[in-house]
Backbone bond lengths (Angstrom), bond angles and torsions (degrees), N, CA, C in turn:
res aa  C-N    CA-C-N  psi(-1)  N-CA   C-N-CA  omega(-1)  CA-C   N-CA-C  phi
1 M - - - 1.488 - - 1.475 109.22 -
2 L 1.305 117.70 129.56 1.483 124.23 -175.95 1.491 111.59 -129.03
3 R 1.295 115.86 140.65 1.462 121.88 170.60 1.483 109.16 -90.58
4 L 1.368 117.22 122.77 1.410 120.25 -172.01 1.541 113.64 -76.99
5 T 1.329 114.67 148.93 1.436 121.41 175.55 1.492 110.24 -70.28
6 K 1.320 118.74 164.07 1.461 121.89 177.90 1.543 110.27 -62.09
7 A 1.299 118.84 -37.57 1.448 121.91 -177.66 1.514 111.19 -68.84
8 L 1.317 118.60 -45.57 1.478 122.15 175.30 1.512 113.07 -64.56
9 S 1.332 116.56 -39.67 1.446 121.71 177.05 1.529 110.27 -60.70
10 S 1.353 114.83 -46.20 1.515 117.98 179.70 1.507 112.71 -63.29
11 S 1.382 114.83 -34.58 1.472 117.02 -179.94 1.540 110.26 -68.68
12 L 1.322 117.41 -31.73 1.498 119.82 175.66 1.513 113.69 -71.84
13 L 1.299 114.48 -35.34 1.452 118.03 179.69 1.525 111.89 -72.31
14 E 1.254 119.84 -15.35 1.451 126.41 172.02 1.522 111.62 -82.09
15 Q 1.315 118.45 -13.23 1.500 124.34 -176.98 1.487 110.40 -105.82
16 P 1.311 119.66 155.82 1.514 121.24 179.37 1.543 111.30 -67.80
17 E 1.241 112.16 159.50 1.494 121.36 173.27 1.540 109.20 -79.15
18 S 1.342 114.93 162.17 1.443 121.11 169.55 1.532 110.29 -95.93
19 G 1.256 116.92 -13.59 1.457 124.84 179.07 1.557 105.32 177.93
20 M 1.300 114.41 -176.88 1.459 119.08 -176.61 1.542 112.56 -65.24
21 G 1.320 112.75 108.86 1.471 118.76 176.80 1.503 119.17 86.09
22 F 1.292 120.07 4.32 1.475 120.26 179.77 1.514 111.00 -145.96
23 Q 1.329 112.56 159.98 1.513 121.39 177.28 1.506 107.60 -137.80
24 R 1.362 115.65 128.89 1.433 121.36 170.47 1.495 107.52 -81.75
25 V 1.356 116.13 121.40 1.446 120.79 -169.20 1.559 110.70 -128.81
26 R 1.306 113.76 158.11 1.444 121.37 172.14 1.530 107.93 -121.11
27 A 1.324 114.85 123.10 1.464 123.39 -178.47 1.545 108.80 -90.84
28 T 1.285 118.00 129.16 1.462 121.51 176.13 1.592 107.07 -108.94
29 F 1.267 114.89 124.71 1.479 119.33 -177.11 1.536 112.56 -91.84
30 S 1.268 114.81 171.10 1.490 120.80 -177.68 1.522 112.18 -62.25
31 D 1.345 117.99 -25.74 1.445 118.04 175.65 1.528 112.47 -93.16
32 S 1.326 118.06 15.04 1.457 126.98 174.83 1.554 111.51 75.29
33 S 1.325 119.94 5.05 1.439 119.90 172.69 1.478 108.76 -73.84
34 R 1.369 118.43 163.61 1.415 122.28 -178.88 1.490 113.37 -134.83
35 L 1.331 115.90 155.19 1.460 120.85 -177.19 1.532 107.06 -148.06
36 D 1.305 117.47 138.69 1.515 120.20 -177.26 1.541 110.45 -99.86
37 G 1.302 114.55 150.63 1.477 120.44 -179.89 1.464 110.13 -164.52
38 V 1.366 116.11 -173.55 1.405 124.07 177.64 1.511 110.80 -125.09
39 A 1.271 116.06 128.57 1.513 122.06 -179.22 1.566 108.72 -99.02
40 Y 1.281 117.53 123.70 1.448 121.79 177.83 1.489 111.65 -100.30
41 N 1.342 114.24 121.47 1.528 120.69 175.06 1.523 110.10 56.22
42 A 1.330 116.97 27.26 1.479 122.59 179.54 1.495 112.64 54.14
43 E 1.347 116.49 27.69 1.504 122.49 -179.60 1.495 111.99 -124.67
44 L 1.262 117.57 -42.23 1.475 122.26 -171.20 1.517 110.49 -118.91
45 L 1.317 117.25 131.64 1.458 121.42 179.73 1.547 110.03 -118.36
46 L 1.364 112.49 123.15 1.476 120.09 174.50 1.515 108.86 -112.37
47 W 1.329 117.24 131.12 1.418 120.21 175.28 1.503 110.26 -71.07
48 E 1.330 120.21 154.27 1.449 122.12 -177.57 1.530 112.67 -61.76
49 S 1.321 115.38 -26.43 1.505 119.07 -177.61 1.514 112.07 -82.50
50 E 1.352 118.67 -10.28 1.413 123.60 -176.05 1.539 111.15 -82.60
51 P 1.338 116.21 137.62 1.516 119.54 174.93 1.560 106.82 -70.52
52 K 1.322 113.99 143.12 1.459 119.72 -178.82 1.539 112.94 -99.98
53 I 1.318 117.60 -6.32 1.425 120.77 -173.49 1.527 114.85 -59.25
54 F 1.350 115.98 -33.70 1.426 117.83 -176.30 1.540 112.13 -69.65
55 V 1.338 117.63 -22.81 1.470 121.31 178.58 1.523 109.66 -67.72
56 S 1.334 117.29 -31.17 1.463 121.75 -175.27 1.546 109.41 -76.80
57 K 1.274 119.08 -14.83 1.498 121.23 -178.97 1.474 113.56 -85.06
58 T 1.266 117.13 -2.22 1.502 119.42 -178.39 1.462 109.31 -146.33
59 A 1.362 118.77 165.22 1.390 121.00 177.80 1.524 110.15 -67.92
60 F 1.357 117.83 151.60 1.439 121.96 -178.50 1.547 112.45 -58.38
61 A 1.306 115.56 -39.94 1.494 117.16 -179.76 1.510 111.95 -63.49
62 M 1.312 115.86 -32.70 1.477 120.89 179.86 1.541 109.07 -72.04
63 A 1.376 114.18 -37.43 1.491 118.58 -179.52 1.509 108.97 -64.07
64 V 1.355 116.67 -41.65 1.449 120.50 179.67 1.536 109.67 -63.77
65 A 1.327 116.75 -44.37 1.473 120.37 -179.33 1.480 112.21 -64.79
66 E 1.318 119.29 -30.36 1.456 122.29 -177.40 1.526 112.07 -87.95
67 A 1.333 116.61 -14.17 1.482 119.34 -178.35 1.523 111.31 -69.44
68 A 1.343 116.07 151.86 1.445 120.92 177.62 1.556 110.20 -68.65
69 P 1.311 115.86 136.33 1.477 119.07 176.20 1.533 110.77 -56.15
70 V 1.288 116.56 140.57 1.463 118.63 -178.00 1.543 110.40 -70.13
71 E 1.363 117.74 -17.23 1.438 119.74 177.42 1.539 114.80 -56.99
72 R 1.324 113.12 -25.12 1.484 119.94 179.72 1.554 109.96 -78.52
73 S 1.251 119.30 -8.70 1.476 123.08 178.64 1.540 109.69 -116.20
74 P 1.258 122.05 128.27 1.455 123.24 -172.23 1.556 112.98 -79.66
75 I 1.310 115.83 58.21 1.463 120.25 -178.88 1.555 106.47 -80.76
76 R 1.333 114.40 127.13 1.440 118.45 178.41 1.525 112.28 -92.13
77 S 1.325 119.19 -34.01 1.417 122.02 178.95 1.553 111.47 -158.67
78 L 1.331 114.62 160.71 1.444 122.56 175.75 1.526 107.17 -126.83
79 T 1.337 117.51 121.45 1.454 120.21 178.67 1.533 107.84 -122.94
80 L 1.335 113.95 151.86 1.470 120.94 -178.41 1.489 111.86 -73.76
81 R 1.237 118.04 135.18 1.502 125.84 168.19 1.525 104.82 -91.94
82 Y 1.340 115.94 105.27 1.454 119.32 -171.11 1.503 112.45 -67.17
83 T 1.310 115.14 145.09 1.423 121.80 175.48 1.495 111.00 -63.46
84 V 1.340 118.46 141.61 1.448 121.09 174.76 1.528 109.44 -61.22
85 V 1.291 120.05 126.08 1.469 125.35 -177.18 1.536 110.94 -99.81
86 V 1.336 116.76 115.03 1.437 121.68 177.93 1.485 108.05 -127.83
87 P 1.345 121.69 160.68 1.459 122.20 178.52 1.508 112.49 -58.20
88 L 1.302 116.99 152.84 1.470 122.19 178.12 1.507 109.09 -59.33
89 H 1.347 118.10 132.83 1.458 121.31 -176.95 1.510 104.74 -161.87
90 P 1.349 116.63 161.11 1.474 118.89 173.40 1.541 111.48 -57.77
91 V 1.292 117.20 153.76 1.426 122.09 179.92 1.519 112.03 -59.96
92 S 1.329 116.42 135.84 1.437 119.80 -172.50 1.563 109.27 -145.27
93 K 1.324 115.67 142.65 1.450 121.55 174.53 1.508 112.90 -67.98
94 S 1.343 114.98 -9.43 1.482 119.01 -175.56 1.498 112.75 -77.65
95 H 1.334 115.85 -3.14 1.476 118.31 -178.45 1.609 107.90 -125.33
96 P 1.295 118.41 56.60 1.478 120.47 -173.32 1.539 110.54 -70.38
97 K 1.305 118.78 -14.74 1.490 118.35 -177.06 1.570 110.67 -96.04
98 A 1.301 117.54 5.43 1.515 118.92 -176.83 1.542 107.47 -63.85
99 L 1.360 115.56 -42.84 1.476 120.22 176.30 1.578 111.21 51.58
100 G 1.294 115.52 49.78 1.420 123.00 -178.42 1.495 111.67 153.96
101 A 1.323 116.28 -171.74 1.449 116.51 178.47 1.525 109.12 -75.23
102 A 1.352 115.17 140.50 1.430 119.82 171.34 1.500 109.82 -83.96
103 I 1.317 115.81 86.58 1.475 121.00 -173.27 1.485 111.48 -79.19
104 N 1.362 114.13 138.41 1.452 118.50 178.52 1.493 106.99 -67.68
105 E 1.345 117.25 127.33 1.421 123.19 -170.47 1.544 113.18 -72.98
106 T 1.311 115.62 -30.29 1.482 118.70 -171.32 1.507 115.20 -111.64
107 Q 1.294 120.94 -31.44 1.418 123.92 -173.69 1.555 111.85 -76.09
108 I 1.313 117.18 106.71 1.478 122.63 175.94 1.468 110.18 -101.20
109 L 1.316 117.73 124.80 1.426 123.90 -179.24 1.516 110.75 -106.31
110 A 1.309 116.29 162.59 1.506 121.28 178.24 1.536 106.89 -122.47
111 A 1.330 116.05 126.62 1.489 118.28 -178.70 1.567 106.44 -68.34
112 T 1.324 111.88 144.88 1.482 121.11 172.90 1.518 110.87 -92.57
113 S 1.332 116.93 172.11 1.495 119.60 175.70 1.490 111.70 -65.77
114 Q 1.346 120.11 -16.89 1.405 122.27 -178.22 1.566 110.87 -94.82
115 D 1.312 119.11 -12.13 1.461 119.73 -177.80 1.493 114.50 -77.05
116 V 1.322 116.08 131.77 1.475 121.96 175.51 1.526 106.50 -125.13
117 F 1.313 116.33 139.73 1.471 123.49 179.49 1.563 106.16 -122.91
118 V 1.271 113.48 155.82 1.475 121.82 179.68 1.538 109.48 -127.48
119 R 1.310 115.48 138.75 1.429 121.41 176.33 1.521 110.61 -118.15
120 F 1.312 118.37 128.75 1.487 123.12 177.04 1.514 108.32 -103.54
121 C 1.347 113.40 142.34 1.466 117.38 -174.71 1.555 106.48 -148.92
122 A 1.335 116.35 145.94 1.486 122.09 174.94 1.470 112.44 -88.64
123 Y 1.364 119.93 0.82 1.469 122.49 -172.83 1.504 108.89 -120.72
124 Q 1.305 117.37 133.07 1.435 119.69 177.58 1.505 114.17 -63.55
125 N 1.375 115.20 -37.97 1.415 120.56 174.54 1.496 112.10 -99.37
126 D 1.346 114.51 84.86 1.473 122.06 -176.08 1.532 107.61 -71.71
127 R 1.312 119.17 110.07 1.487 121.11 -172.78 1.509 113.58 -75.48
128 R 1.366 117.98 -6.44 1.377 119.11 174.53 1.521 114.43 -81.31
129 V 1.273 115.04 -12.10 1.500 120.54 175.96 1.492 109.93 -86.52
130 T 1.265 117.75 124.22 1.527 121.82 -176.17 1.466 110.07 -79.30
131 S 1.308 115.15 163.43 1.477 123.18 177.98 1.507 112.39 -62.94
132 Q 1.357 116.62 -19.08 1.497 120.98 177.91 1.535 110.87 -92.66
133 G 1.315 117.06 3.44 1.471 119.15 176.03 1.534 114.51 81.83
134 G 1.378 117.89 32.66 1.415 122.13 173.72 1.563 108.53 -122.83
135 L 1.327 116.43 -175.33 1.477 121.92 176.11 1.537 108.95 -106.50
136 L 1.333 113.69 141.17 1.463 118.23 175.23 1.542 109.49 -66.76
137 R 1.377 111.79 162.00 1.464 118.78 175.81 1.504 110.12 -57.58
138 G 1.325 115.32 141.38 1.491 118.55 175.69 1.533 112.59 79.23
139 S 1.273 120.86 24.48 1.462 124.33 179.67 1.510 112.16 -96.80
140 Y 1.374 114.42 145.40 1.437 121.22 179.26 1.560 113.50 -101.31
141 A 1.300 115.74 155.14 1.455 124.50 170.37 1.527 109.09 -151.99
142 T 1.247 115.91 -168.17 1.529 119.93 171.23 1.494 108.88 -134.78
143 T 1.288 116.93 172.50 1.476 119.46 175.80 1.499 113.65 -77.41
144 N 1.346 118.30 153.84 1.398 120.68 -179.92 1.513 111.69 -58.85
145 S 1.342 115.19 -41.94 1.533 118.03 178.82 1.474 111.90 -62.71
146 D 1.312 121.28 -39.41 1.418 121.79 -176.63 1.579 108.78 -74.83
147 S 1.347 118.07 -29.39 1.418 118.82 178.71 1.509 115.06 -65.53
148 R 1.367 114.99 -16.22 1.467 120.33 -178.97 1.588 110.30 -72.37
149 H 1.322 115.90 -16.12 1.451 119.74 174.71 1.532 111.69 -75.73
150 V 1.288 119.05 -7.27 1.435 121.35 -174.47 1.502 108.69 -113.74
151 T 1.351 117.04 124.99 1.429 122.32 -179.59 1.561 113.67 -119.80
152 T 1.383 116.23 -10.16 1.427 122.43 175.72 1.506 111.89 -137.86
153 G 1.298 116.01 161.89 1.462 120.62 179.16 1.510 111.62 -62.73
154 T 1.344 115.80 -35.76 1.472 119.25 -178.41 1.585 109.38 -68.83
155 Q 1.316 116.71 -37.61 1.470 120.50 174.61 1.541 111.73 -60.23
156 A 1.320 113.42 -39.29 1.538 118.24 179.31 1.512 110.17 -61.96
157 V 1.326 117.26 -42.91 1.452 122.03 179.02 1.551 109.82 -61.35
158 D 1.319 119.35 -45.25 1.405 121.11 -178.10 1.540 112.47 -70.69
159 R 1.361 117.47 -45.27 1.483 120.39 -176.12 1.479 111.86 -64.99
160 Y 1.384 118.72 -32.98 1.444 119.80 -177.12 1.558 110.61 -107.98
161 A 1.370 116.44 13.92 1.465 120.49 172.97 1.492 112.36 49.72
162 L 1.374 115.78 52.28 1.452 120.60 177.68 1.491 110.09 -83.33
163 P 1.343 119.72 147.39 1.447 120.71 -178.74 1.503 112.84 -81.76
164 N 1.317 117.57 -18.50 1.474 118.98 -172.91 1.522 111.74 -72.23
165 P 1.335 119.13 139.63 1.485 121.50 177.56 1.486 112.15 -79.99
166 M 1.323 120.04 -10.31 1.428 123.12 -179.47 1.558 107.96 -81.55
167 P 1.302 117.84 139.44 1.453 118.78 176.05 1.557 112.35 -64.65
168 A 1.319 117.81 141.76 1.432 120.95 -177.24 1.520 107.42 -91.62
169 I 1.348 114.97 77.05 1.480 121.70 -174.04 1.540 114.38 -85.62
170 F 1.328 118.22 -12.64 1.453 120.44 -177.11 1.545 108.35 -93.47
171 R 1.348 113.81 139.39 1.453 120.40 -176.69 1.484 112.20 -133.62
172 I 1.322 117.09 146.19 1.450 122.57 168.50 1.505 108.25 -135.06
173 S 1.341 116.93 150.09 1.462 120.12 171.60 1.491 109.45 -100.96
174 V 1.311 118.15 150.43 1.403 123.37 -179.42 1.550 110.34 -128.77
175 K 1.309 116.22 122.40 1.435 119.43 -179.62 1.547 107.74 -135.11
176 D 1.337 115.42 113.54 1.464 120.55 -172.77 1.567 107.90 -150.01
177 A 1.324 116.23 90.71 1.432 118.98 -179.37 1.555 109.64 -61.35
178 G 1.326 114.26 132.61 1.436 120.88 179.17 1.537 112.38 92.02
179 A 1.276 119.74 -10.77 1.449 121.23 175.63 1.533 112.05 -60.08
180 K 1.304 115.20 134.35 1.485 119.09 -178.96 1.545 108.29 -88.75
181 Y 1.292 116.66 139.44 1.440 120.93 178.93 1.554 110.92 -150.31
182 R 1.274 116.33 159.22 1.439 123.94 169.70 1.535 108.63 -117.31
183 R 1.309 115.01 152.44 1.480 121.82 -170.44 1.519 112.13 -120.24
184 G 1.304 118.03 144.80 1.491 119.14 179.71 1.500 109.79 -157.14
185 I 1.330 112.72 -172.80 1.490 122.05 178.16 1.478 109.96 -120.71
186 A 1.357 114.25 132.70 1.505 118.70 175.89 1.485 110.90 -67.90
187 Q 1.304 118.92 121.49 1.457 123.68 -176.62 1.494 109.73 -88.32
188 P 1.394 117.96 153.57 1.439 121.73 178.99 1.487 110.65 -57.14
189 A 1.399 115.97 130.41 1.464 119.44 -177.21 1.543 107.03 -166.59
190 Y 1.331 115.86 156.64 1.424 122.31 178.37 1.500 115.53 53.89
191 G 1.344 116.34 29.65 1.449 121.84 -178.00 1.554 115.82 78.39
192 H 1.306 115.04 7.55 1.498 121.43 -179.30 1.531 111.58 -108.15
193 N 1.316 116.07 154.82 1.449 121.88 -170.12 1.512 111.94 -76.63
194 G 1.330 118.69 -31.12 1.464 121.24 -172.88 1.507 110.64 64.59
195 G 1.344 116.25 -154.09 1.430 119.55 179.59 1.535 115.39 102.01
196 G 1.364 113.34 -12.97 1.476 115.61 178.79 1.509 113.05 -82.38
197 I 1.319 115.38 154.29 1.461 120.57 177.26 1.546 109.29 -76.29
198 E 1.288 116.61 132.29 1.463 121.76 173.82 1.524 111.54 -122.34
199 V 1.261 117.12 145.29 1.503 120.76 175.56 1.527 107.79 -123.70
200 L 1.346 114.74 143.02 1.457 121.36 -176.88 1.526 105.93 -116.75
201 F 1.380 115.52 118.47 1.480 121.19 176.33 1.567 106.34 -89.06
202 D 1.296 118.31 92.98 1.435 121.08 -176.23 1.535 112.88 -59.90
203 D 1.378 114.98 -33.56 1.486 119.58 179.48 1.487 112.57 -102.67
204 G 1.295 117.92 10.23 1.500 119.90 -175.84 1.492 111.06 75.06
205 T 1.370 114.49 -167.99 1.456 121.08 176.67 1.516 110.95 -127.79
206 S 1.343 118.14 165.27 1.422 124.06 -173.55 1.557 111.29 -71.66
207 P 1.314 114.45 157.42 1.471 118.57 171.62 1.504 111.12 -56.25
208 G 1.349 116.09 141.74 1.464 120.72 -178.94 1.471 116.27 76.37
209 S 1.363 119.77 6.34 1.434 121.39 -179.91 1.536 113.31 -83.95
210 V 1.323 117.25 -11.16 1.450 121.82 -174.07 1.523 110.21 -102.26
211 T 1.334 115.97 133.99 1.488 121.26 173.43 1.518 108.30 -127.81
212 Q 1.299 117.50 139.99 1.467 122.96 179.20 1.498 107.49 -77.30
213 L 1.354 114.76 139.81 1.482 125.11 176.00 1.527 110.49 -112.61
214 P 1.286 117.73 158.21 1.517 118.68 175.92 1.497 110.06 -59.75
215 N 1.350 114.34 146.77 1.482 120.86 178.40 1.532 110.96 -69.65
216 L 1.302 115.12 150.95 1.437 122.31 174.76 1.541 110.74 -86.49
217 P 1.317 120.07 158.39 1.473 120.77 169.16 1.520 106.68 -71.31
218 P 1.358 114.49 155.20 1.530 116.98 176.73 1.478 115.31 -55.54
């Protein structure tokens, strides 16, 4: 488990997510060797071989503080391992390697003035939310109607097949008429069922489009 430097964190925030609050990444080291892992909130990096249970026993901020500084590991770069893209379809166990939403590759939709989206997160300081109150490019959310299936942070983790063991108790609403997005279904992954609708804002959302919602129980 590593705490990311500001430079590596910034590079991840410029890349799309793999799902709400996480990125599947490949680290390249100074000797050109590579290792795969999952980056949480562009702050904390866990290798795929590492157990995640200890993160659930403490607050995320404490886990970040206790993690070894990445300066002690000769990581040269972090690049996104892109989600497998398949046509939009009902959730199916036949795509166990999707590890994220199966986003429709071609159908680009435009939000109307009536559309509301909801984003679930396990971190109080969601780094995909900009200082101007919008979402960064390549950020995920779900539809308002699908979010009604979720009443706890643990249910959010299962419905959207998130890798983090921490309940996704933090919520924001997103309303941005004209924002372009693609829509998909969260595939089974990380021991979770998936099945929830996810939307990907390839270009992010406008300033002021984000509103904080009350937290969910764990």
